[in-house]
C-alpha positions as CSV (number, residue, x, y, z in Angstrom):
1,M,-32.0,26.7,-8.5
2,S,-32.9,25.6,-5.0
3,R,-30.5,23.6,-2.7
4,P,-31.4,20.1,-1.5
5,E,-31.8,19.9,2.3
6,S,-29.2,17.2,2.3
7,S,-26.5,19.6,1.1
8,P,-26.9,23.1,2.7
9,L,-23.7,24.3,1.2
10,A,-24.3,23.1,-2.3
11,P,-23.5,25.9,-4.7
12,R,-25.9,27.1,-7.4
13,V,-24.9,27.3,-11.0
14,E,-24.7,30.8,-12.5
15,N,-24.2,29.6,-16.1
16,G,-23.8,26.3,-17.9
17,F,-21.5,24.2,-20.1
18,E,-21.6,24.0,-23.8
19,S,-19.3,21.1,-24.7
20,S,-19.7,17.4,-24.0
21,P,-17.9,15.9,-21.1
22,L,-15.4,14.0,-23.0
23,A,-15.0,16.3,-26.0
24,P,-11.5,17.7,-26.7
25,R,-10.7,21.1,-25.1
26,V,-7.9,23.5,-26.0
27,D,-5.0,23.8,-23.7
28,P,-4.0,27.5,-23.9
29,D,-0.4,26.5,-23.5
30,S,-0.4,23.8,-26.3
31,R,-3.1,25.5,-28.4
32,S,-3.7,22.2,-30.3
33,E,-7.0,21.1,-31.7
34,S,-6.2,17.6,-30.4
35,A,-5.4,19.0,-26.8
36,T,-7.8,17.6,-24.5
37,L,-7.9,20.1,-21.8
38,F,-6.8,23.6,-20.8
39,E,-4.0,24.6,-18.4
40,P,-6.3,27.1,-16.5
41,E,-3.7,29.7,-15.8
42,R,-5.2,31.9,-18.4
43,Y,-8.8,32.5,-17.1
44,E,-10.2,33.9,-20.3
45,L,-10.2,30.5,-21.9
46,Y,-11.9,28.7,-18.9
47,E,-15.6,28.1,-19.5
48,E,-16.4,26.3,-16.3
49,P,-19.6,27.4,-14.6
50,R,-19.2,29.8,-11.8
51,Y,-20.6,28.7,-8.5
52,H,-21.5,31.1,-5.7
53,F,-22.7,30.6,-2.1
54,D,-25.7,32.5,-1.0
55,L,-24.2,34.2,2.0
56,D,-27.4,35.8,3.0
57,R,-29.0,32.3,3.8
58,R,-26.5,31.9,6.7
59,D,-26.9,28.1,6.4
60,F,-23.4,27.2,7.2
61,F,-24.4,25.8,10.6
62,K,-26.7,23.2,9.2
63,L,-23.5,21.5,8.1
64,A,-21.1,22.7,10.6
65,G,-23.2,23.1,13.8
66,G,-22.7,26.0,16.2
67,G,-19.7,28.1,16.9
68,L,-17.8,30.6,14.7
69,V,-17.7,30.6,10.9
70,V,-15.4,33.0,9.0
71,C,-16.1,33.2,5.2
72,L,-13.4,34.7,3.1
73,L,-14.9,36.8,0.2
74,L,-13.2,37.4,-3.1
75,D,-13.9,40.1,-5.5
76,A,-15.8,38.5,-8.3
77,E,-16.1,41.7,-10.4
78,A,-13.1,40.9,-12.6
79,P,-14.1,37.3,-13.2
80,A,-17.5,38.3,-14.1
81,Q,-16.3,40.6,-16.7
82,R,-14.0,37.9,-18.1
83,F,-16.9,35.5,-18.3
84,G,-19.2,38.0,-20.0
85,G,-21.4,38.3,-16.9
86,G,-22.8,41.3,-15.2
87,N,-22.6,42.2,-11.5
88,R,-22.4,39.1,-9.4
89,P,-22.2,38.5,-5.7
90,R,-18.7,38.2,-4.3
91,E,-17.3,34.7,-4.4
92,L,-16.5,32.6,-1.4
93,G,-12.8,31.7,-1.6
94,A,-12.7,29.6,1.6
95,W,-14.3,29.2,5.0
96,L,-13.1,28.4,8.5
97,H,-15.1,27.0,11.4
98,V,-14.3,27.0,15.0
99,D,-16.8,24.6,16.7
100,E,-18.1,24.6,20.4
101,K,-15.3,22.2,21.3
102,G,-12.7,24.5,20.0
103,Q,-11.9,22.4,16.9
104,V,-10.7,24.4,13.9
105,S,-11.8,23.1,10.5
106,V,-10.8,24.7,7.2
107,Y,-12.8,24.2,3.9
108,T,-11.0,24.6,0.7
109,G,-11.5,23.2,-2.8
110,K,-7.8,22.5,-3.2
111,A,-6.7,18.8,-3.6
112,E,-3.8,16.9,-2.0
113,V,-2.1,15.3,-4.9
114,G,1.3,14.6,-3.3
115,Q,2.5,18.3,-3.1
116,N,2.0,18.3,0.7
117,I,-0.3,21.2,0.6
118,R,-2.4,19.9,3.5
119,T,0.5,20.6,5.7
120,S,1.5,24.0,4.6
121,L,-2.2,25.2,4.5
122,S,-2.5,24.0,8.1
123,Q,0.6,25.8,9.0
124,V,-0.7,29.3,7.8
125,V,-3.9,28.8,9.7
126,A,-2.1,27.6,12.9
127,E,0.2,30.6,12.6
128,E,-2.7,33.1,12.6
129,L,-4.8,31.3,15.3
130,K,-1.7,30.6,17.4
131,L,-2.3,26.9,17.5
132,P,-0.3,23.7,16.9
133,V,-0.7,22.3,13.4
134,S,-2.4,19.2,14.8
135,A,-5.3,21.3,16.0
136,V,-6.2,22.2,12.4
137,Q,-8.3,19.9,10.3
138,M,-8.3,20.5,6.6
139,V,-11.4,19.5,4.6
140,M,-10.4,19.5,1.1
141,A,-11.9,18.9,-2.4
142,D,-15.3,17.7,-1.5
143,T,-17.8,19.5,-3.7
144,D,-20.7,19.1,-1.2
145,R,-18.6,20.6,1.7
146,V,-16.2,23.1,0.3
147,P,-16.5,26.4,-1.8
148,Y,-16.1,26.3,-5.6
149,D,-12.5,26.2,-6.7
150,M,-11.2,26.2,-10.3
151,G,-8.8,23.4,-9.3
152,T,-5.3,22.6,-8.2
153,F,-2.9,23.7,-11.0
154,G,-0.3,26.2,-12.1
155,S,1.5,26.4,-8.7
156,R,-1.4,28.6,-7.5
157,T,-2.4,27.0,-4.2
158,T,0.4,28.6,-2.1
159,P,0.1,32.1,-3.6
160,D,-3.7,32.1,-3.7
161,M,-5.2,29.7,-1.1
162,A,-2.5,30.1,1.5
163,A,-2.9,33.8,1.4
164,Q,-6.7,33.5,1.6
165,L,-6.6,31.1,4.5
166,R,-4.2,33.4,6.4
167,R,-6.8,36.2,6.1
168,A,-9.6,34.0,7.2
169,A,-7.6,32.6,10.3
170,A,-6.6,36.2,11.2
171,A,-10.3,37.3,11.1
172,A,-11.2,34.4,13.3
173,R,-8.5,35.3,15.8
174,E,-9.7,38.9,16.0
175,L,-13.3,37.9,16.5
176,L,-12.3,35.4,19.3
177,L,-10.5,38.3,20.9
178,D,-13.6,40.4,20.8
179,L,-15.6,37.6,22.4
180,A,-13.1,37.2,25.2
181,A,-12.9,40.9,25.9
182,E,-16.8,41.1,26.1
183,Q,-17.0,38.0,28.3
184,A,-14.1,39.0,30.6
185,K,-15.1,42.7,30.6
186,V,-11.5,43.8,29.9
187,E,-9.7,45.9,27.4
188,R,-9.1,44.0,24.2
189,G,-5.5,45.1,24.0
190,T,-4.7,43.3,27.3
191,L,-5.6,39.9,25.8
192,T,-3.2,37.3,24.2
193,V,-3.9,34.3,22.0
194,A,-1.9,31.0,22.4
195,D,-2.5,27.2,22.3
196,G,-6.2,27.5,21.4
197,Q,-7.2,29.9,24.1
198,V,-7.4,33.6,24.9
199,T,-5.7,34.7,28.0
200,H,-5.9,37.8,30.2
201,P,-2.4,37.9,31.9
202,P,-3.3,40.5,34.6
203,S,-6.0,38.4,35.9
204,K,-4.7,35.0,34.8
205,R,-8.1,34.2,33.4
206,S,-8.3,32.1,30.2
207,F,-11.0,31.1,27.7
208,T,-10.6,28.2,25.3
209,F,-11.9,28.7,21.8
210,G,-14.7,26.2,22.5
211,E,-15.8,28.3,25.6
212,L,-15.9,31.4,23.5
213,T,-18.0,29.9,20.7
214,K,-20.3,27.6,22.8
215,G,-23.9,28.2,22.2
216,K,-23.2,30.7,19.5
217,K,-23.8,30.9,15.8
218,L,-21.6,33.6,14.6
219,T,-20.7,34.3,11.0
220,R,-18.2,36.8,9.8
221,A,-17.4,37.7,6.2
222,V,-14.0,39.1,5.5
223,G,-12.3,40.6,2.4
224,A,-8.7,40.9,1.4
225,A,-7.6,43.5,3.8
226,E,-7.4,41.5,7.0
227,K,-4.2,42.0,8.8
228,V,-1.9,39.0,9.0
229,A,1.5,38.3,10.6
230,P,4.4,39.3,8.4
231,P,6.8,36.4,7.5
232,G,9.5,37.8,9.8
233,Q,7.3,37.0,12.7
234,W,6.2,33.6,11.9
235,K,6.6,30.9,14.5
236,V,4.8,27.9,12.9
237,A,4.6,28.9,9.2
238,G,8.2,29.1,7.8
239,T,9.3,26.1,9.9
240,S,9.9,22.4,8.9
241,V,6.7,21.1,10.5
242,P,6.5,17.3,9.9
243,K,4.0,16.2,7.2
244,V,0.4,15.9,8.5
245,E,-0.6,12.2,8.6
246,A,3.0,11.2,7.9
247,E,2.8,8.1,10.0
248,A,-0.3,6.8,8.3
249,I,1.3,7.3,5.0
250,V,4.6,5.5,5.7
251,T,2.8,2.5,7.3
252,G,0.3,2.1,4.5
253,K,-2.8,3.1,6.6
254,H,-3.5,6.2,4.5
255,R,-6.2,5.7,1.9
256,Y,-5.9,7.0,-1.6
257,A,-8.5,7.1,-4.4
258,S,-7.7,3.6,-5.5
259,D,-8.1,2.3,-1.9
260,V,-11.8,3.3,-1.7
261,R,-14.2,0.5,-0.8
262,R,-18.0,0.6,-0.8
263,P,-20.5,-2.0,0.3
264,G,-21.5,-4.4,-2.5
265,M,-19.0,-2.8,-4.8
266,L,-18.2,-4.1,-8.3
267,H,-15.1,-3.7,-10.4
268,G,-15.3,-2.2,-13.9
269,K,-13.3,-2.5,-17.0
270,V,-13.7,-0.6,-20.3
271,L,-13.2,-1.9,-23.8
272,R,-10.5,0.1,-25.5
273,P,-9.9,0.4,-29.3
274,E,-6.8,-1.3,-30.8
275,T,-5.4,2.0,-31.9
276,L,-5.7,5.6,-30.8
277,N,-7.9,6.8,-33.7
278,A,-10.1,3.8,-34.1
279,T,-13.9,3.8,-33.9
280,L,-16.1,0.9,-33.1
281,A,-17.4,-0.9,-36.2
282,S,-19.2,-3.8,-34.6
283,V,-19.4,-5.5,-31.2
284,N,-20.9,-8.7,-29.8
285,V,-21.4,-8.8,-26.0
286,K,-23.6,-11.9,-25.6
287,A,-20.8,-14.1,-24.1
288,A,-20.0,-11.5,-21.5
289,E,-23.7,-10.9,-20.6
290,A,-24.1,-14.6,-20.0
291,M,-21.4,-14.6,-17.3
292,P,-22.9,-14.8,-13.6
293,G,-22.8,-11.5,-11.9
294,V,-21.6,-9.5,-14.8
295,T,-23.2,-6.3,-16.0
296,V,-22.5,-5.1,-19.6
297,V,-23.0,-1.6,-20.8
298,H,-23.0,-0.8,-24.6
299,D,-23.8,2.8,-25.2
300,G,-22.5,4.0,-28.6
301,E,-18.7,3.9,-28.6
302,F,-18.7,3.1,-24.8
303,V,-18.5,-0.6,-24.0
304,G,-17.8,-1.8,-20.4
305,V,-18.3,-4.4,-17.9
306,A,-18.9,-4.6,-14.1
307,A,-18.2,-7.7,-12.1
308,P,-17.7,-8.8,-8.5
309,S,-13.9,-9.0,-8.8
310,V,-11.2,-7.6,-11.1
311,H,-10.4,-11.0,-12.5
312,Q,-14.0,-11.6,-13.5
313,A,-14.3,-8.2,-15.1
314,E,-11.2,-9.0,-17.1
315,Q,-12.6,-12.3,-18.2
316,A,-15.9,-10.7,-19.2
317,L,-14.0,-8.0,-21.2
318,A,-12.0,-10.7,-22.9
319,A,-15.2,-12.4,-24.0
320,I,-16.5,-9.4,-25.9
321,K,-15.9,-9.6,-29.7
322,A,-15.3,-6.2,-31.3
323,E,-14.1,-4.9,-34.7
324,W,-12.6,-1.5,-35.0
325,K,-12.1,0.8,-37.9
326,S,-8.8,2.7,-38.0
327,A,-7.7,5.8,-40.0
328,P,-4.2,6.6,-41.1
329,M,-2.2,8.4,-38.3
330,V,1.1,10.2,-38.1
331,S,4.0,8.0,-36.7
332,G,6.7,9.1,-34.3
333,K,9.2,9.3,-37.2
334,E,7.1,11.9,-38.9
335,L,6.2,13.9,-35.8
336,F,8.4,17.0,-36.1
337,D,7.9,17.4,-39.8
338,H,4.1,17.1,-39.2
339,L,4.2,19.8,-36.5
340,K,6.1,22.2,-38.7
341,K,3.8,21.6,-41.7
342,N,0.9,22.4,-39.6
343,R,2.4,25.5,-37.9
344,G,-0.2,27.9,-37.0
345,A,-3.1,25.5,-37.1
346,G,-5.4,24.5,-34.2
347,G,-5.5,27.7,-32.1
348,R,-4.1,31.1,-31.5
349,G,-0.5,32.1,-30.8
350,G,1.6,35.0,-32.0
351,F,3.8,37.6,-30.6
352,G,1.6,38.6,-27.7
353,G,-1.4,37.9,-25.6
354,R,-1.8,34.2,-24.8
355,G,1.1,33.3,-27.0
356,G,3.3,34.9,-24.4
357,G,5.7,36.3,-27.0
358,T,7.0,39.8,-27.9
359,N,8.1,41.7,-30.9
360,Q,10.5,44.7,-30.3
361,G,13.3,46.4,-32.1
362,S,14.6,45.1,-35.4
363,M,16.0,41.6,-36.0
364,E,17.8,42.8,-39.1
365,K,19.6,45.5,-37.2
366,G,20.3,43.2,-34.2
367,L,21.9,40.6,-36.4
368,A,23.9,43.1,-38.4
369,A,25.3,44.4,-35.2
370,A,26.3,40.9,-34.1
371,D,29.9,39.6,-34.4
372,H,28.7,36.0,-33.8
373,K,25.3,34.4,-34.7
374,V,23.8,31.1,-33.6
375,Q,20.9,29.5,-35.5
376,A,19.5,26.1,-34.1
377,E,16.4,23.9,-34.0
378,Y,15.3,22.0,-31.1
379,T,12.9,19.1,-30.9
380,I,10.8,18.0,-27.8
381,A,9.3,14.6,-27.5
382,Y,5.9,13.7,-26.0
383,I,6.4,12.3,-22.5
384,A,4.0,10.6,-20.1
385,H,3.0,11.8,-16.7
386,A,3.6,8.2,-15.2
387,P,1.9,8.9,-11.9
388,L,2.4,6.4,-9.1
389,E,-1.3,6.0,-9.0
390,P,-3.1,5.5,-12.3
391,R,-6.5,7.0,-12.8
392,A,-9.0,5.7,-10.3
393,A,-12.6,6.3,-9.4
394,V,-15.5,4.8,-7.4
395,A,-19.1,5.8,-8.4
396,E,-22.2,5.2,-6.4
397,W,-25.8,6.2,-7.1
398,E,-28.4,6.6,-4.3
399,G,-31.8,8.3,-4.4
400,G,-31.0,9.9,-7.7
401,K,-27.8,11.4,-6.5
402,L,-24.3,10.4,-7.8
403,T,-21.3,10.4,-5.5
404,V,-17.8,9.7,-6.9
405,W,-14.6,9.2,-5.1
406,V,-11.8,10.1,-7.6
407,G,-8.2,11.2,-7.8
408,T,-8.4,14.5,-9.7
409,Q,-6.9,18.1,-9.7
410,G,-10.4,19.5,-10.5
411,P,-13.3,18.2,-8.5
412,F,-15.7,20.8,-9.7
413,R,-14.7,20.3,-13.3
414,V,-15.3,16.5,-12.9
415,R,-18.6,17.3,-11.2
416,G,-19.6,19.3,-14.3
417,D,-18.5,16.5,-16.6
418,L,-20.7,14.0,-14.7
419,A,-23.7,16.4,-14.6
420,R,-23.6,16.8,-18.3
421,T,-23.1,13.2,-19.1
422,F,-26.1,12.1,-17.1
423,S,-28.2,15.3,-17.7
424,I,-28.7,15.9,-14.0
425,P,-28.2,19.2,-12.1
426,P,-24.7,19.7,-10.6
427,E,-26.0,19.7,-7.1
428,R,-27.1,16.1,-7.5
429,V,-23.5,15.2,-8.1
430,R,-20.9,14.9,-5.3
431,V,-17.2,14.6,-6.0
432,I,-14.9,13.6,-3.3
433,V,-11.1,13.7,-3.7
434,P,-9.2,11.4,-1.4
435,D,-5.4,12.1,-1.4
436,T,-4.2,11.2,-4.8
437,G,-0.9,9.4,-5.8
438,S,0.5,12.3,-7.8
439,A,-0.9,14.1,-10.8
440,Y,1.8,16.6,-12.3
441,G,-0.9,18.3,-14.4
442,G,-2.1,14.9,-15.7
443,K,-5.4,14.6,-13.8
444,H,-7.4,17.7,-14.9
445,T,-9.6,15.3,-16.7
446,V,-10.4,11.9,-15.1
447,E,-12.3,9.7,-17.5
448,A,-12.4,6.9,-15.0
449,A,-15.0,8.9,-13.0
450,V,-17.5,9.0,-16.0
451,E,-16.7,5.3,-16.8
452,A,-17.4,4.2,-13.2
453,A,-20.6,6.2,-13.0
454,R,-21.9,4.7,-16.3
455,L,-21.2,1.2,-15.1
456,A,-22.7,1.9,-11.6
457,K,-25.9,3.2,-13.0
458,A,-26.5,0.2,-15.1
459,A,-25.4,-2.3,-12.4
460,G,-27.4,-0.6,-9.5
461,K,-24.3,-1.0,-7.3
462,P,-21.1,1.0,-6.6
463,V,-18.4,0.4,-9.2
464,K,-14.7,1.0,-9.0
465,V,-12.6,1.6,-12.2
466,V,-8.8,1.6,-11.8
467,W,-6.9,2.1,-15.0
468,T,-4.1,-0.4,-15.7
469,R,-0.6,1.0,-16.3
470,A,-1.0,0.3,-20.0
471,E,-4.2,2.3,-20.1
472,E,-2.5,5.1,-18.2
473,F,0.3,5.2,-20.7
474,T,-2.0,5.0,-23.8
475,W,-5.2,6.8,-23.1
476,A,-4.1,9.7,-20.8
477,Y,-2.8,12.8,-22.3
478,F,1.0,13.6,-22.8
479,R,3.2,16.6,-22.3
480,P,3.1,18.3,-25.8
481,A,5.8,17.6,-28.3
482,G,7.3,20.6,-30.1
483,V,9.8,22.2,-32.4
484,I,11.7,25.3,-31.3
485,E,13.6,27.5,-33.7
486,V,16.2,30.0,-32.4
487,T,18.3,32.7,-34.0
488,A,20.6,34.9,-31.8
489,G,23.4,37.4,-32.1
490,V,26.1,38.6,-29.8
491,T,28.9,41.1,-29.9
492,K,32.5,40.1,-29.4
493,D,32.3,41.7,-26.0
494,G,29.5,39.4,-24.9
495,L,26.4,41.6,-25.3
496,L,23.2,40.1,-26.8
497,T,22.1,42.0,-29.9
498,A,19.3,39.8,-31.4
499,W,17.0,37.1,-30.2
500,E,14.4,35.3,-32.3
501,F,12.5,32.4,-30.7
502,H,9.7,30.3,-32.2
503,N,7.9,27.5,-30.3
504,V,5.8,25.2,-32.5
505,N,3.1,23.3,-30.6
506,S,4.9,22.8,-27.2
507,G,3.6,26.0,-25.6
508,G,4.2,29.6,-24.5
509,S,5.1,29.1,-20.8
510,A,8.4,30.9,-20.0
511,I,8.9,31.6,-23.7
512,R,10.2,35.2,-23.2
513,T,13.9,35.5,-22.5
514,P,14.8,37.1,-19.1
515,Y,18.0,38.5,-20.5
516,E,18.4,41.9,-21.8
517,V,18.2,42.0,-25.7
518,P,17.2,45.2,-27.6
519,N,15.9,43.3,-30.7
520,Q,13.5,40.4,-30.2
521,R,11.0,38.4,-32.0
522,V,9.5,35.7,-29.7
523,A,6.3,33.7,-30.6
524,F,4.4,30.6,-29.9
525,H,2.7,28.8,-32.8
526,P,0.1,26.2,-32.3
527,S,-0.1,23.0,-34.5
528,R,-2.1,19.9,-35.0
529,S,-0.9,17.3,-32.5
530,P,-1.3,13.7,-33.6
531,L,-1.5,12.6,-29.9
532,R,-3.6,13.7,-27.1
533,Q,-1.8,16.4,-25.1
534,G,-2.2,18.7,-22.2
535,S,-0.9,20.0,-19.0
536,Y,2.4,18.7,-17.5
537,R,4.6,20.0,-14.7
538,A,5.8,23.4,-15.6
539,L,4.1,23.1,-19.0
540,A,6.3,24.3,-21.9
541,A,8.6,26.1,-19.5
542,T,11.0,23.1,-19.6
543,A,11.3,23.0,-23.4
544,N,11.6,26.7,-23.7
545,T,14.2,27.0,-21.0
546,F,16.2,24.1,-22.4
547,A,16.4,25.7,-25.9
548,R,17.1,29.2,-24.5
549,E,19.8,28.1,-22.0
550,T,21.5,25.9,-24.5
551,V,21.7,28.7,-27.0
552,M,23.1,31.0,-24.2
553,D,25.9,28.4,-23.8
554,D,26.5,28.4,-27.5
555,L,26.9,32.2,-27.5
556,A,29.2,32.1,-24.5
557,H,31.4,29.5,-26.2
558,A,31.5,31.7,-29.4
559,V,32.8,34.7,-27.4
560,K,35.1,32.5,-25.2
561,A,33.2,33.6,-22.1
562,D,32.5,31.8,-18.9
563,P,28.9,30.6,-19.1
564,L,28.1,32.1,-15.7
565,E,29.7,35.4,-16.3
566,F,28.1,35.6,-19.8
567,R,24.6,35.1,-18.2
568,L,25.2,37.7,-15.5
569,K,26.5,40.2,-18.0
570,N,23.2,40.1,-19.9
571,L,20.9,39.8,-16.9
572,K,19.4,42.6,-14.8
573,D,16.7,40.6,-12.9
574,R,18.1,40.6,-9.4
575,R,16.2,37.5,-8.2
576,L,17.4,35.4,-11.2
577,R,21.0,36.8,-10.6
578,A,20.7,35.7,-7.0
579,V,19.8,32.1,-7.7
580,L,22.5,31.9,-10.4
581,E,25.2,33.1,-8.0
582,A,23.9,30.9,-5.1
583,A,23.9,27.7,-7.3
584,A,27.3,28.5,-8.6
585,K,28.7,29.1,-5.1
586,Q,27.3,25.8,-3.8
587,F,28.6,23.9,-6.8
588,G,32.0,25.6,-6.6
589,W,31.8,26.9,-10.2
590,G,35.1,28.1,-11.6
591,R,37.2,26.7,-8.7
592,A,38.4,23.6,-10.6
593,K,38.3,22.0,-14.0
594,P,36.3,18.8,-14.6
595,A,38.0,15.4,-14.8
596,A,38.4,13.6,-18.1
597,R,35.1,12.7,-19.6
598,H,33.3,14.9,-17.1
599,G,31.7,18.2,-17.8
600,F,30.1,21.0,-15.9
601,G,27.0,22.8,-17.0
602,I,24.8,25.7,-15.8
603,A,21.3,27.0,-16.5
604,C,18.6,29.1,-15.0
605,G,15.0,30.2,-15.4
606,T,11.9,31.7,-14.0
607,E,8.3,30.7,-14.2
608,K,5.1,31.3,-12.1
609,G,6.7,33.8,-9.8
610,S,9.6,31.7,-8.7
611,Y,13.3,31.4,-9.7
612,V,15.7,28.5,-10.2
613,A,19.4,27.9,-11.2
614,A,21.1,24.5,-11.5
615,C,24.7,23.4,-11.9
616,A,25.4,19.9,-13.1
617,E,28.3,17.6,-13.3
618,V,28.0,14.7,-15.8
619,R,30.2,11.8,-16.7
620,V,30.1,10.3,-20.2
621,D,31.3,6.8,-20.4
622,G,33.8,6.4,-23.2
623,P,33.0,2.8,-24.5
624,T,29.2,3.1,-24.2
625,G,28.5,6.8,-24.3
626,Q,26.2,6.3,-21.3
627,V,25.6,9.6,-19.3
628,Q,25.6,9.7,-15.5
629,V,24.7,12.8,-13.8
630,V,27.2,12.9,-10.9
631,R,26.2,16.1,-9.0
632,L,23.3,18.5,-9.3
633,A,23.3,21.7,-7.3
634,T,20.0,23.7,-7.4
635,A,19.3,27.1,-5.9
636,F,15.6,28.0,-5.7
637,E,13.6,31.1,-4.5
638,C,9.9,31.4,-4.2
639,G,9.5,34.3,-1.8
640,A,8.8,33.5,1.8
641,V,9.2,29.8,2.5
642,L,6.4,28.1,4.3
643,N,8.1,24.8,5.1
644,P,11.8,24.5,4.3
645,D,12.1,20.8,4.6
646,H,9.1,20.0,2.4
647,L,10.2,22.7,-0.1
648,K,13.5,21.0,-0.4
649,N,11.7,17.7,-1.1
650,Q,9.7,19.5,-3.8
651,V,12.8,20.9,-5.4
652,E,14.7,17.6,-5.3
653,G,11.7,15.6,-6.6
654,A,11.3,18.0,-9.5
655,A,15.0,17.6,-10.2
656,M,14.8,13.9,-10.4
657,M,11.7,14.1,-12.6
658,G,13.5,16.5,-14.8
659,L,16.3,14.0,-15.4
660,G,13.9,11.6,-16.9
661,G,12.7,14.1,-19.5
662,A,16.2,15.4,-20.1
663,L,17.9,12.0,-20.7
664,F,15.5,9.2,-21.7
665,E,11.8,9.7,-21.3
666,E,9.9,9.6,-24.7
667,V,6.5,8.3,-25.8
668,Q,7.1,6.0,-28.9
669,F,4.2,5.6,-31.2
670,D,3.5,4.2,-34.7
671,K,0.2,3.6,-36.7
672,G,-1.9,4.8,-33.7
673,K,-0.3,2.5,-31.1
674,I,1.8,3.5,-28.2
675,L,4.9,1.2,-28.4
676,N,6.2,1.6,-24.9
677,A,3.1,1.5,-22.7
678,A,4.8,0.0,-19.6
679,F,7.5,0.9,-17.2
680,A,9.6,-2.0,-18.6
681,R,9.8,-0.1,-21.9
682,Y,9.2,3.5,-20.8
683,R,12.4,4.6,-19.0
684,V,12.0,6.7,-15.9
685,P,14.7,7.8,-13.4
686,R,15.7,4.9,-11.1
687,F,17.7,4.8,-7.9
688,G,20.8,4.3,-9.8
689,D,20.2,7.6,-11.6
690,V,20.1,9.7,-8.5
691,P,23.1,12.1,-8.4
692,E,24.4,13.9,-5.4
693,L,21.7,16.5,-4.8
694,E,22.6,19.8,-3.3
695,T,19.8,22.2,-2.6
696,V,20.0,25.9,-1.6
697,L,16.7,27.7,-0.7
698,L,16.7,31.5,-0.8
699,D,14.1,32.4,1.8
700,R,12.8,35.9,0.8
701,K,10.7,37.0,3.8
702,D,10.2,40.3,2.1
703,L,8.2,38.8,-0.7
704,P,4.9,37.0,-1.0
705,S,5.1,33.2,-1.1
706,A,4.9,31.7,-4.6
707,G,4.2,28.1,-5.7
708,A,7.1,25.6,-5.9
709,G,5.7,22.5,-7.5
710,E,6.8,23.3,-11.1
711,T,9.6,25.8,-11.6
712,P,12.4,23.6,-10.0
713,I,12.2,21.2,-13.0
714,I,13.0,23.7,-15.7
715,A,16.8,24.2,-15.4
716,V,17.7,20.5,-15.1
717,A,17.8,19.5,-18.8
718,P,19.8,22.6,-20.1
719,A,22.3,22.3,-17.2
720,V,22.8,18.6,-18.0
721,G,23.0,19.2,-21.8
722,N,25.6,21.9,-21.2
723,A,27.6,19.6,-19.0
724,I,27.5,16.9,-21.7
725,F,28.7,19.3,-24.3
726,Q,31.8,20.1,-22.1
727,A,32.4,16.4,-21.4
728,A,31.9,14.9,-24.9
729,G,32.0,17.9,-27.3
730,V,28.6,17.1,-28.6
731,R,25.8,19.6,-28.7
732,L,22.4,17.8,-28.1
733,R,19.3,19.7,-29.2
734,S,16.6,17.1,-28.6
735,L,14.7,16.1,-25.6
736,P,15.4,13.4,-24.5
737,M,19.1,13.9,-25.1
738,A,20.7,10.5,-24.5
739,P,18.2,7.6,-24.5
740,H,20.9,5.4,-26.0
741,G,24.1,7.2,-24.8
742,V,26.2,9.9,-26.5
743,K,28.8,9.4,-29.2
744,A,31.8,11.8,-28.8
């Protein structure tokens, strides 16, 4: 498949898709037939096409101009085997360009969705090239300009892309040193790099990066072995560099996907069913078609309008007369019984593999050896992502090519969806991702992109579609609901003897216990979800950690042991022990007893290569039973820290988000309708809910950097629940725990 001249870096498709763009896809964490997408941390389930750059063409400079280009190559052999392919060329992971003026530009498929990854990626490049962060320009998530990337998910940007860009920048630095040594006719070892130039101190001669690359077209491909600066020597990385473009963000100048404007742009609205499971029986669009400036599209189940203003589009949509046919649907009251009755349906789970479980020893022997046993069931409600910016997209057709500006975590996936929808080659689709107002795993699929493109094609003009808050709450997917069953045994001396743990539907992330137990049965069981479900921050790790850490508190209580000491007694993982001890020290665990109606709770967990522990103090109001989290101390460790201040923001943001799911967030539904599809009815944390936040970061410069966007959320709910138990004497086993308060 040839590249068009207008897009010299357009990838070619190695293999195609099989499913339709809006067809349900299975999330390997939820394993439900009604899951709408995958969480692509298990690559064997991912059937996106693989895109490769033809490095032999050396056509980077058609886009970049002259200078120096460093291409980071990844070993594609293992992915080729996973995808059933044969020998394939190496994949391009990222590329870096130093132009003839010395400007450093970095090209990556990662998206900025509020996690501040633009800043930390700029830091690692600046570190290796000995530049200020302001001298690095990040070109992100534009499918015509960046290498193929599976998407922004699973806390993988820092461990993967940051490491890749460090190597690319280090290779560029070494090549610039070679150029300077050749130009100055000096020994390479006598040169230094700083502030965008190479200097020869003995002769006091200096060469800017632009001078070294001027008039040249140099390309260097590097692999994984490029030498980079160890974290202990970092001067830019590892420091609290201010957020890139911070001033524009706080003054409102920064533009997000919903801010995009195009000449002659129309505004689109889509007709939605009355209930989630309804199909279109009949429709009359004549009144809408008669409105001036309105374009109506009716294509099968899809009915939409485009008009010069949002108000006109709303009026046109209201003029359409439609009848819907609904089918019976499970209600919220029936949810957990339904999930248990359909246990094992809709996917694969089990004791190993993608289920994440294990089966070792003998539960019978383990329970027989126990002096105390705990058996409990936990339920997990659906919750919404509730992003600050609902789904938004602008689509424009020109010369047979489609360009879409959209807030998404997976630009190449969206490109594939669009290509399939309109039966055009992927290289005739360009997806540009402006900064996006949060995602939390909720924007792997962005239906607004397809909707805007359908309307734009019919109208012959650019069309913007921005979902309303009600649409976001109703038609986006949710964090999976679930049922968790736990049976555990412990000796009177406080040693775990047996651990059986079954998760139904919610997912397999962090399902294995980190504690030492000789006899275990741990498994994930898919089910049929009545609501659309998919990825959410930390996936099922929050639910599994909540159940596990609550049972650990029950066991500690049974043997009259301090909850911290009980955990440490059964825990060998040094990194998890370290965050537990750090959180307890910051909180002052064990130094004083809680006041009346107050309680202390502790919990810990690990997921995606990082570790967290939290200590909470809560107050339960006597007359009303309302729960107030007074203090929350969190210790977090994710290897070498790239930006301490921004990491602290991530941890505290996750903690606040975790309070919502712990105490009151829940999607309510009945007869196919979402009953609380507005912030007025869907309770999220407010300023009055913010406790005193104390955050301890353990900076492990001896370990590779891991992602930090997800794991900090997982210990909040169990720490709060354990504190409520101490305060009110009530053990809560459902998330959310206290939407209407707690009765002692």
